[in-house]
GURO-315328 format. One line per 4 residues: number of its first residue (from 1); their letters; for each residue x, y, z of C-alpha. Coordinates in pm, 1 decimal. Example, Ala and Ser with C-alpha at 12.3 -4.5 7.8 and 13.67 -1.06 7.14 Angstrom:
2
1	as	1230.0/-450.0/780.0; 1367.0/-106.0/714.0
END
This chain:
182
1	xxxx	-5753.5/5623.4/-4731.4; -5977.9/5452.5/-4474.3; -6004.4/5069.9/-4494.5; -6334.6/4927.2/-4610.6
5	xxxx	-6564.3/4849.7/-4319.9; -6687.2/4490.6/-4329.7; -7039.1/4399.2/-4224.6; -7093.0/4182.7/-3918.6
9	xxxx	-7213.9/3902.6/-4144.7; -6892.0/3920.3/-4348.9; -6690.6/3909.9/-4027.8; -6893.4/3616.8/-3900.8
13	xxxx	-6833.8/3426.4/-4224.8; -6462.7/3499.8/-4195.1; -6459.1/3386.7/-3830.8; -6649.9/3064.3/-3885.9
17	xxxx	-6409.0/2963.2/-4160.0; -6136.1/2932.8/-3897.3; -5979.5/2602.3/-3799.6; -6064.0/2613.0/-3426.2
21	xxxx	-5799.8/2356.6/-3337.9; -5570.7/2541.2/-3093.0; -5814.2/2604.5/-2806.9; -5977.1/2259.0/-2794.0
25	xxxx	-5632.3/2101.2/-2828.9; -5518.7/2310.1/-2531.3; -5822.8/2195.6/-2333.2; -5755.4/1834.8/-2424.2
29	xxxx	-5392.3/1862.7/-2306.0; -5490.1/2036.5/-1981.8; -5757.4/1781.3/-1889.2; -5526.7/1493.5/-1991.3
33	xxxx	-5270.1/1626.3/-1743.3; -5539.5/1641.0/-1474.2; -5645.5/1282.9/-1545.6; -5287.1/1154.8/-1537.4
37	xxxx	-5230.9/1345.2/-1215.4; -5544.5/1185.9/-1069.1; -5404.5/842.1/-1153.0; -5052.1/901.0/-1025.4
41	xxxx	-5039.6/1183.0/-769.9; -5203.0/1269.3/-439.7; -5542.6/1440.2/-428.6; -5377.9/1758.3/-294.3
45	xxxx	-5134.5/1771.9/-585.7; -5408.4/1685.7/-837.8; -5614.9/1979.5/-712.3; -5324.0/2212.5/-792.7
49	xxxx	-5271.8/2046.5/-1130.0; -5642.4/2100.0/-1207.9; -5631.8/2468.5/-1111.8; -5307.6/2539.1/-1296.0
53	xxxx	-5378.4/2329.6/-1606.5; -5733.8/2448.9/-1665.6; -5639.7/2805.6/-1580.1; -5365.7/2787.5/-1840.8
57	xxxx	-5582.7/2666.4/-2130.0; -5611.5/3010.7/-2282.5; -5234.2/3065.7/-2270.1; -5162.9/2718.8/-2405.2
61	xxxx	-5417.6/2782.8/-2682.0; -5241.0/3106.1/-2774.5; -4910.6/2917.7/-2790.4; -5053.7/2628.2/-2994.3
65	xxxx	-5224.1/2872.8/-3232.0; -4882.1/2971.6/-3366.4; -4836.0/2616.9/-3494.0; -5189.6/2556.3/-3624.2
69	xxxx	-5187.1/2866.3/-3845.1; -5451.7/3036.6/-3631.1; -5206.5/3271.3/-3454.3; -5442.4/3444.5/-3213.5
73	xxxx	-5200.3/3730.3/-3148.9; -5124.1/3811.7/-3514.4; -5112.6/4191.0/-3529.7; -5137.2/4184.2/-3911.4
77	xxxx	-5474.7/4011.3/-3911.5; -5772.4/4238.0/-3975.1; -5983.3/4297.6/-3663.8; -6293.2/4083.4/-3632.8
81	xxxx	-6573.9/4145.5/-3382.7; -6628.0/3769.6/-3343.3; -6267.3/3718.6/-3232.5; -6343.9/3971.7/-2961.1
85	xxxx	-6668.1/3790.9/-2868.8; -6481.4/3459.3/-2852.8; -6228.8/3607.7/-2610.9; -6516.6/3734.3/-2399.0
89	xxxx	-6646.1/3374.1/-2376.6; -6297.4/3269.2/-2267.9; -6302.2/3539.0/-1999.6; -6644.3/3411.4/-1890.2
93	xxxx	-6495.9/3063.4/-1848.9; -6220.2/3204.6/-1628.1; -6467.3/3401.3/-1414.9; -6657.5/3084.7/-1321.2
97	xxxx	-6377.8/2996.0/-1086.6; -6559.1/3237.4/-852.1; -6824.1/2963.6/-828.2; -6586.4/2668.2/-827.2
101	xxxx	-6352.8/2790.6/-551.8; -6609.4/2830.3/-271.3; -6749.9/2483.3/-338.3; -6397.1/2344.5/-355.3
105	xxxx	-6327.8/2489.7/-9.2; -6624.7/2292.8/127.8; -6564.3/1972.3/-70.8; -6245.2/1945.1/-273.6
109	xxxx	-6398.5/1667.1/-487.6; -6646.3/1920.0/-627.6; -6365.6/2069.4/-836.9; -6383.5/1835.2/-1139.2
113	xxxx	-6763.9/1884.6/-1142.3; -6769.1/2263.5/-1117.6; -6467.6/2340.4/-1337.6; -6556.4/2061.7/-1579.8
117	xxxx	-6907.4/2192.6/-1640.6; -6868.3/2567.3/-1595.7; -6564.2/2611.4/-1820.3; -6739.8/2404.7/-2088.2
121	xxxx	-7028.6/2651.6/-2110.6; -6828.5/2878.5/-2342.7; -6900.4/2627.0/-2618.2; -7268.1/2735.4/-2638.9
125	xxxx	-7205.8/3088.6/-2769.0; -6927.9/2948.3/-2988.4; -7186.3/2725.9/-3155.7; -7402.9/3028.1/-3230.4
129	xxxx	-7108.9/3227.3/-3368.5; -7009.3/2962.6/-3620.3; -7364.3/2842.9/-3697.5; -7273.7/2483.6/-3618.5
133	xxxx	-7398.8/2233.6/-3362.2; -7051.6/2130.0/-3238.4; -7054.8/2370.6/-2942.0; -7401.4/2257.3/-2832.5
137	xxxx	-7281.0/1897.7/-2856.4; -6964.2/1971.0/-2658.2; -7128.6/2173.1/-2382.5; -7435.3/1950.6/-2339.8
141	xxxx	-7249.9/1619.9/-2356.6; -6982.9/1749.1/-2121.9; -7241.1/1867.6/-1867.8; -7439.2/1540.7/-1870.1
145	xxxx	-7132.4/1315.1/-1862.8; -6946.1/1511.1/-1593.8; -7254.2/1520.6/-1371.3; -7324.6/1151.9/-1421.3
149	xxxx	-6963.5/1051.2/-1347.6; -6950.5/1274.7/-1041.2; -7245.0/1082.4/-891.5; -7159.2/736.5/-1028.8
153	xxxx	-6787.9/727.7/-947.2; -6733.3/942.5/-638.7; -6401.8/778.4/-551.9; -6268.7/835.8/-907.6
157	xxxx	-6380.7/1192.8/-974.4; -6030.2/1320.4/-1047.1; -5969.8/1046.9/-1302.9; -6302.9/958.6/-1467.3
161	xxxx	-6418.5/1317.5/-1524.4; -6094.4/1448.6/-1677.9; -6060.3/1149.6/-1909.7; -6427.4/1180.4/-2014.3
165	xxxx	-6363.3/1548.6/-2099.3; -6056.6/1443.6/-2301.1; -6273.6/1201.4/-2501.5; -6531.4/1475.6/-2560.8
169	xxxx	-6251.5/1704.2/-2682.8; -6128.4/1435.4/-2923.7; -6478.0/1394.8/-3068.1; -6515.1/1774.6/-3085.4
173	xxxx	-6184.9/1812.0/-3272.8; -6293.9/1544.7/-3522.4; -6626.4/1725.0/-3574.8; -6450.1/2059.5/-3618.8
177	xxxx	-6203.6/1910.5/-3867.5; -6485.1/1755.0/-4073.2; -6740.3/2037.7/-4060.4; -6841.1/2220.6/-4373.0
181	xx	-6722.0/2578.2/-4380.8; -6911.2/2872.2/-4525.5
END
């Protein structure tokens, strides 16, 4: 007997009732490591920490999801088109390194700006998927704050920008925890 096919709206409702803790927590941890590196290590080392930490967010999120009850790789969970769309937004965030790397090669201090803004853009479609303003808040605030700090604190770009992103993640996690679900 064939399983009942769920409508897209039913799948969306199911998706937006998720916790959404694992991925932002992974982002928070990654950017915290970058900020600590910026405070304590050389610029050359911090660049590598930024590339490795932010490039690992998806994998760290998958790992954390096992402990938050989200379990992204659960084979028993019924397929949901919005899970697939979310992973496409994650892939989009990874592909933006094609923009960040050439600028980094010209000016290594552009890295917190480009990676900080471009990888945060995935929050916009996420906001649409869950019918909640949290993603618009995250993406817009992150863009404005990262850009402002990049200009205002040029000698502290590898510290100020990562810690600002960490604060935005903390606020985002609070909003996600307190949002009304469908």
